C-alpha positions as CSV (number, residue, x, y, z in Angstrom):
1,M,-12.0,-0.8,23.4
2,F,-9.0,-2.6,21.8
3,R,-6.0,-2.7,24.0
4,Y,-2.2,-3.0,23.1
5,Q,-0.3,-5.6,25.1
6,S,3.4,-6.5,24.6
7,A,6.4,-7.1,26.9
8,G,4.3,-6.2,30.0
9,L,3.0,-3.0,28.5
10,A,-0.7,-2.5,28.1
11,M,-2.5,0.6,26.9
12,S,-5.8,1.5,25.1
13,V,-5.7,1.9,21.3
14,P,-6.2,5.8,21.5
15,A,-3.2,5.8,23.9
16,F,-1.3,3.7,21.4
17,M,-2.3,5.9,18.6
18,L,-0.9,8.8,20.5
19,A,2.3,6.9,21.1
20,F,2.5,6.7,17.3
21,G,2.0,10.5,17.0
22,L,-1.7,10.5,16.5
23,T,-3.6,13.5,18.0
24,G,-7.1,15.1,18.0
25,S,-9.4,14.1,15.1
26,A,-7.5,11.0,14.1
27,V,-8.1,9.5,17.5
28,A,-11.6,10.9,17.7
29,Q,-12.6,9.3,14.3
30,S,-11.2,5.9,15.0
31,A,-14.7,4.1,16.0
32,E,-15.4,3.4,12.5
33,T,-11.8,2.5,11.8
34,E,-11.7,0.1,14.7
35,E,-14.9,-1.6,13.3
36,I,-13.1,-1.8,9.9
37,V,-10.1,-3.6,11.3
38,K,-12.1,-5.8,13.5
39,T,-14.3,-6.9,10.6
40,M,-11.2,-7.6,8.4
41,R,-9.5,-9.5,11.2
42,N,-12.6,-11.6,11.6
43,F,-12.4,-12.6,7.9
44,A,-8.7,-13.4,8.4
45,G,-9.5,-15.8,11.3
46,N,-8.3,-13.4,14.0
47,Q,-4.7,-14.6,13.7
48,K,-1.7,-12.5,14.7
49,A,-1.0,-11.2,11.2
50,R,-1.9,-8.3,9.2
51,P,-5.6,-8.3,8.1
52,S,-4.6,-7.2,4.7
53,G,-1.3,-8.1,2.9
54,A,-0.7,-10.8,5.5
55,K,1.8,-12.7,3.3
56,G,4.9,-10.8,2.4
57,Q,8.7,-10.2,2.5
58,C,10.8,-7.6,4.1
59,V,13.9,-6.2,2.0
60,I,16.2,-3.3,2.1
61,G,18.0,-1.2,-0.5
62,T,18.9,2.1,-1.5
63,F,17.0,5.1,-3.3
64,T,19.0,7.2,-5.6
65,P,17.1,10.3,-6.7
66,T,17.5,12.0,-10.1
67,A,18.1,15.7,-10.8
68,E,14.5,15.9,-12.0
69,G,13.3,14.6,-8.4
70,K,15.4,17.2,-6.7
71,A,13.9,19.9,-8.9
72,L,10.3,18.9,-8.2
73,S,10.8,18.4,-4.3
74,K,13.0,20.0,-1.7
75,S,12.6,16.8,0.5
76,A,15.9,15.4,1.8
77,A,14.9,12.1,0.4
78,F,15.5,13.5,-3.2
79,D,18.7,15.2,-2.3
80,K,21.1,12.2,-2.1
81,P,21.0,8.4,-2.1
82,S,19.2,7.1,1.2
83,R,18.3,3.8,2.9
84,V,15.1,2.1,2.0
85,V,13.1,-0.4,4.0
86,A,10.4,-2.1,2.1
87,R,7.8,-4.9,2.2
88,F,6.3,-6.6,-0.7
89,S,2.9,-8.5,-0.1
90,V,0.1,-10.5,-1.6
91,G,-3.3,-9.1,-0.7
92,G,-5.7,-10.6,1.9
93,G,-5.4,-11.8,5.3
94,N,-4.3,-15.3,4.7
95,P,-0.5,-15.5,5.4
96,K,-0.5,-18.8,3.3
97,V,-2.2,-17.7,0.3
98,P,-0.6,-19.1,-2.9
99,D,1.5,-16.5,-4.7
100,A,-0.3,-17.2,-8.0
101,T,-3.6,-16.1,-6.8
102,K,-5.0,-13.7,-9.3
103,T,-7.9,-12.3,-7.4
104,V,-5.9,-10.4,-4.8
105,N,-3.6,-7.4,-5.3
106,R,0.2,-7.1,-4.7
107,G,1.3,-4.6,-2.3
108,F,4.5,-2.6,-2.0
109,S,5.2,-0.6,1.1
110,F,8.4,1.3,1.8
111,K,10.3,3.9,3.5
112,L,12.4,6.4,1.7
113,D,15.5,7.8,3.8
114,E,14.6,5.4,6.5
115,G,15.8,6.9,9.7
116,G,16.7,10.2,8.2
117,A,15.4,13.7,7.8
118,G,13.6,12.8,4.6
119,Q,11.8,9.7,5.8
120,T,8.7,9.4,3.9
121,E,6.5,6.3,3.7
122,F,4.4,4.8,1.1
123,V,1.8,2.2,0.6
124,M,1.0,1.1,-3.0
125,V,-0.9,-1.7,-4.8
126,N,-0.5,-3.0,-8.3
127,A,-3.5,-1.2,-9.5
128,P,-3.9,2.5,-10.3
129,I,-7.3,2.7,-8.5
130,N,-8.8,1.6,-5.2
131,F,-11.8,-0.5,-4.6
132,V,-13.6,1.9,-2.3
133,T,-13.7,5.8,-2.0
134,S,-14.0,6.1,1.9
135,P,-14.0,4.4,5.1
136,T,-17.6,4.4,5.3
137,Q,-18.0,2.6,2.0
138,M,-15.1,0.3,2.8
139,L,-17.0,-0.8,6.0
140,A,-20.2,-1.4,4.0
141,F,-18.3,-3.3,1.6
142,L,-17.0,-5.7,4.2
143,K,-20.3,-5.9,6.0
144,A,-22.0,-7.0,2.8
145,R,-19.7,-10.0,2.9
146,V,-19.9,-11.1,6.3
147,P,-20.7,-14.9,6.4
148,G,-24.2,-16.0,7.5
149,A,-25.1,-18.8,9.7
150,D,-24.1,-21.3,7.0
151,G,-20.6,-19.8,6.9
152,R,-21.1,-18.3,3.6
153,P,-21.6,-14.7,2.5
154,D,-25.1,-13.8,1.3
155,A,-25.0,-13.4,-2.6
156,D,-28.0,-11.1,-2.5
157,K,-26.4,-8.8,-0.1
158,I,-23.3,-8.5,-2.1
159,K,-25.2,-8.0,-5.3
160,A,-27.3,-5.2,-3.7
161,F,-24.2,-3.5,-2.3
162,T,-22.5,-3.8,-5.8
163,D,-25.5,-2.4,-7.6
164,A,-25.6,0.6,-5.4
165,N,-21.8,1.0,-5.5
166,P,-20.6,-0.1,-9.1
167,E,-17.3,1.5,-8.7
168,T,-16.2,-1.0,-6.0
169,T,-15.7,-3.5,-8.8
170,N,-13.2,-1.5,-10.7
171,Q,-10.0,-2.6,-9.0
172,A,-11.0,-6.3,-9.2
173,K,-11.8,-5.9,-13.0
174,F,-8.4,-4.3,-13.5
175,L,-6.5,-7.1,-11.7
176,A,-8.6,-9.7,-13.5
177,S,-7.6,-8.2,-16.9
178,R,-3.9,-8.6,-16.1
179,P,-1.7,-11.8,-16.2
180,V,-0.6,-13.4,-13.1
181,V,2.3,-11.4,-11.4
182,G,5.4,-13.3,-11.9
183,S,7.7,-11.2,-9.7
184,W,7.4,-8.7,-7.0
185,V,9.8,-6.5,-8.9
186,G,8.3,-7.2,-12.2
187,V,5.0,-5.3,-11.8
188,S,4.0,-1.7,-11.4
189,Y,2.6,-0.2,-8.2
190,W,0.6,2.9,-7.7
191,G,-0.1,5.3,-5.0
192,I,-3.6,5.8,-5.6
193,H,-3.9,9.2,-3.9
194,P,-2.6,12.5,-5.4
195,Y,0.5,13.9,-3.7
196,T,1.8,17.5,-3.8
197,L,5.6,18.0,-4.3
198,T,7.1,21.4,-3.3
199,N,10.6,22.4,-4.4
200,A,13.1,24.8,-3.0
201,A,11.5,27.8,-4.7
202,G,8.1,27.0,-3.4
203,A,6.6,25.7,-6.7
204,K,4.0,22.9,-6.2
205,T,3.3,20.0,-8.5
206,V,0.6,17.6,-8.0
207,V,1.4,14.1,-9.1
208,K,0.3,10.6,-8.6
209,F,3.2,7.9,-8.0
210,R,3.9,4.9,-10.0
211,M,6.7,2.5,-9.3
212,A,7.8,0.7,-12.5
213,P,10.0,-2.4,-12.7
214,T,13.5,-1.4,-14.3
215,G,13.6,-4.8,-16.0
216,G,10.1,-4.7,-17.5
217,D,6.9,-6.7,-16.5
218,V,7.3,-10.3,-15.5
219,S,4.1,-12.2,-15.9
220,L,2.8,-15.7,-16.0
221,T,0.2,-17.5,-18.1
222,D,-2.3,-19.4,-16.1
223,D,-0.7,-22.7,-16.9
224,E,2.7,-21.4,-15.8
225,A,1.2,-20.0,-12.6
226,K,-0.4,-23.4,-11.8
227,A,3.1,-25.1,-12.0
228,K,4.7,-22.6,-9.6
229,P,5.2,-23.5,-5.9
230,S,3.1,-21.6,-3.4
231,D,5.8,-19.2,-2.2
232,F,7.6,-18.6,-5.6
233,L,7.6,-14.7,-5.3
234,T,10.0,-14.9,-2.2
235,D,12.3,-17.2,-4.1
236,D,12.3,-15.0,-7.1
237,L,12.9,-11.9,-5.1
238,T,15.8,-13.6,-3.2
239,A,17.3,-14.7,-6.6
240,R,17.1,-11.3,-8.1
241,V,18.5,-9.5,-5.0
242,A,21.4,-11.9,-5.1
243,A,22.0,-11.2,-8.8
244,K,21.6,-7.5,-8.3
245,T,18.8,-7.2,-10.7
246,A,16.0,-6.2,-8.3
247,S,15.2,-2.5,-8.8
248,I,12.2,-0.2,-9.4
249,D,12.0,3.3,-10.8
250,M,9.9,5.9,-9.0
251,L,7.9,7.9,-11.5
252,A,5.7,10.9,-11.3
253,I,2.5,11.3,-13.3
254,V,1.7,15.1,-13.4
255,A,-1.8,16.1,-12.6
256,R,-4.0,18.2,-14.9
257,P,-6.6,20.6,-13.6
258,G,-9.5,18.8,-12.0
259,D,-7.5,15.5,-11.5
260,E,-7.4,16.0,-7.8
261,A,-11.2,15.7,-7.7
262,T,-11.1,12.3,-9.4
263,K,-12.4,9.5,-7.2
264,V,-9.7,7.0,-6.2
265,T,-11.8,4.3,-7.8
266,E,-11.2,6.0,-11.3
267,T,-8.0,6.7,-13.0
268,W,-7.1,10.2,-14.3
269,A,-8.1,10.8,-17.9
270,D,-5.5,9.3,-20.2
271,E,-3.5,8.5,-17.2
272,D,-1.6,5.6,-18.8
273,K,-0.6,7.6,-21.9
274,R,0.8,10.6,-20.1
275,P,4.6,11.1,-20.1
276,T,6.2,10.5,-16.7
277,I,9.0,12.0,-14.8
278,K,11.6,9.8,-13.3
279,L,12.3,10.8,-9.7
280,G,14.8,8.1,-8.7
281,T,15.4,4.4,-8.5
282,I,15.2,2.0,-5.6
283,A,17.8,-0.9,-5.9
284,F,17.1,-3.8,-3.5
285,S,20.5,-5.0,-1.8
286,A,19.3,-7.6,0.7
287,I,16.5,-9.8,1.9
288,E,15.7,-8.4,5.5
289,K,14.2,-10.5,8.4
290,N,10.4,-10.0,8.3
291,E,10.4,-8.9,11.9
292,T,12.0,-5.6,10.9
293,C,8.7,-4.8,8.8
294,D,6.2,-6.6,11.0
295,N,7.3,-4.7,14.2
296,A,6.4,-1.4,12.6
297,I,3.9,0.3,10.3
298,F,4.3,2.0,7.0
299,D,2.4,5.0,7.6
300,P,1.7,7.0,4.3
301,T,0.7,10.1,6.1
302,N,4.3,10.3,7.4
303,T,6.0,12.7,4.8
304,A,9.1,14.8,4.8
305,D,9.0,18.5,4.1
306,G,8.6,18.9,0.4
307,L,6.2,16.1,-0.1
308,A,2.5,15.8,1.2
309,G,-0.4,13.6,0.7
310,P,-4.0,14.8,0.6
311,V,-5.2,16.3,3.9
312,N,-9.0,16.2,3.4
313,D,-9.4,12.5,2.3
314,P,-10.4,10.3,5.1
315,L,-9.5,7.2,3.1
316,F,-5.9,8.5,3.3
317,T,-5.7,10.0,6.8
318,Q,-7.5,7.2,8.5
319,R,-4.8,4.8,7.3
320,Q,-2.5,5.8,10.2
321,P,-5.1,5.0,13.0
322,A,-6.1,1.8,11.1
323,Y,-2.4,0.5,11.0
324,A,-1.9,1.5,14.7
325,I,-4.9,-0.6,15.6
326,S,-3.6,-3.5,13.4
327,I,-0.2,-3.6,14.8
328,S,-1.5,-3.5,18.4
329,Q,-3.2,-6.8,17.8
330,R,-0.4,-8.6,16.1
331,L,2.7,-7.7,18.4
């Protein structure tokens, strides 16, 4: 059993989860989740950092909603401008991974109306699809890549897993087909799960969220990427924040009948061609000390009234206990 220890306080992970507001089934189902986090931490060398998205930068800003956002959701976050705390990241468990690494995703986690009645938290990546459909498949994906006695993964195990689970290559193929990301605020991010917006009249709209850079995509050729310093994304973000050019639009892609049943390893039909609804804009105003983000979790199951994630998707609901376990080992 994992234990949380900090500033003289020690508690088991289930107790720590309860302290984070977890109850019942979320704690009961944590055995598989604990094994996932443990395996990921082993890959990352068991250092005191996130086992995924270990490298990143915390930033603060303001979310200004649109009239369209307020019309779709009664959430307080869509009622008036509010504070945002966010973290951009580079995928993987290596906090020193070069920013130009193409084979890992870029992450964007944020809290709308941070500290307010409309606080809602999101975890997004720069791909419209995920690499697995469930915690069980994720654990199998990781186990297939556990190094053997020679310190290397078994290529035959990986091939056997991939042959049996071809959808687990979709995200990697998407990332490989794109140029190197040149700016954390120069690439789109998606909330891969469907969300339900409820307005003041009770009308519900199922959407997928996309965060789109207001200044357009910023990408690099392979040669340009090779010439960049290892930590250029933080430097770029700092410069854009200072110049007041760091902002991202929050867009809603409206679901059609049947979209909710689509696996998260697949996009909705013609998703990239559908019109979007602008819900608001996040304008980043200051680089924030990383401790602000590192001493807390971004919990996508934490949504304000008027906005809700899927309730029967363990890949979504088990994020909260996974993050609780993760933070218990890095504080």
